[in-house]
C-alpha angles and dihedrals in degrees: 000000000000121000116251094254095043088051092054093051088061121025109313104186128121139163086285087069085085088074107021100034131222110338095219088075088067097061104117103173138356138192116208127187109212122215092257091055097258114142114225119195119196136188117001090344087068095064106040150343095276107075098171101102134081135248118000136191125283132018119336131201097197088110087080087071098029096068123105096273106015122229096300091220094292095119101040144300123296109226101168135021134174116206137179112243125199131218122260129196111283103229118110116250105222118219110227139180135034121280128301089021098057130142144163116256108224126218095234096207089062107027135015144151119231122189119206127190117214133182103246148005089258089058090050092053094044091050091052091049094049093047088052093048089052089051094227136129131045096238136009118187146154116223131197120257094239091060085068089055089050091052093050099044122095093190144010090263093052091049091056091045090055096039095047088066091064128083141175091282096055092045093048091051097048110107116166130167108197114197129189113203117199126186094214094171107021148334087262091058089050092051091048092050091050093052091050091046093052091050092049094047091048088057091058093042095255119165119204113230130203106276126188115249090235141075125233101154118045116015090036114019094211093144097043090101086063088073087075095044099083101053111351097246128075138161140162103244097191146344132197131203106197139119114318088249095053098040093054094060094047096082094050090063091049092051091053093050092045092065088071089061099041109137119053084036113071117264108248097165095245098307108173096215124242136304138184146182120270127194095005093309097310087112135027131212127208128182131185121201131189133199131201145160109262090208091062127078100292098183092099089057090063091043092052090053092057092041089058089056089057091047091052090054092049094048094039095238111164097218124200090226098071113127118027096015103059135036100288096207089053098050101026099071090049099050123061080352105271095012088159092064091056093047093049091049089055091048093049092047094053099031110019093167094049095234099139114083097326136223091029124138088030097043095116093045089054091046093053090050093050101041112080092202089060098053093087089057095055114100099146133081126254130177119258094235100069114153111280 
């Protein structure tokens, strides 16, 4: 588990972003040591010794850390940060089980997960919108079917035994809305939220399913190691923070492209990944993950990653992984336009000698140039003087 500040330097969101919003908005002040030793103070840290207040007068550089994926260490090192924290329910979450089957036992009058099945993707999206409009719940998400197989499996062999019983039909017909209720203020607030939730889900035809009174996935990532169980390799290829309408079509495009690279990518029968509500439905989040055997030919894994960048450009998806996560000279001219020129100007202003975390933000450009198996993918221009 990352600390709160380390989380904000990188991405920082979670399913709780449905209720509490994007965490970058809660950065109050930051101290950054630049590669030449200069100390840069931003936000309320720039104007005094008490950083724990909000917006101040004059220009502010906190946007460098308030972007989707932070600065990734390529502009300097964060040494201090003041953040706004939010209250949580007061009951103790009891650790249970023996590793690797551990969980947090939830006090059901203050916090609980409820899974609902619905009839369609449209019903999922409508449910998320209505829950957001009602301003209830701590998290609202849709999860892939094979995550259920991960949660059930005690071993790699058992996972494949469970997963081999699925097919494109069962995946296509799997519509779950997973809701986390939290009594932030009282048991009465929790009971009210649950009554409203049940009424809203009844309107979209949702059926509540038996859900364990524990958490293994979000508050405590006890089963996250299971992501490696099936194949041995796993990565989040992309994520999008957009409108709820736009984010929910993002994964379908990825699933279609993934078929071209399966195998070595794991067969998931066209599953479109997972999505969730952010900021009470005013935003949506979508993430697409892939799995593969590291002992197989992994060149197509790298090729798929770059191919998804091209697909995002074609479909006009504004991915969160622009910048240091994709070839900058591929994506930059297409977004903004010339987003890459702006990003490189910022880099050169803060770190003109490229001493801090090189070659970010050109790491993927350098990789494509150096990896022979990627040369056939390259159909864009890059300068000859990339960082060596």
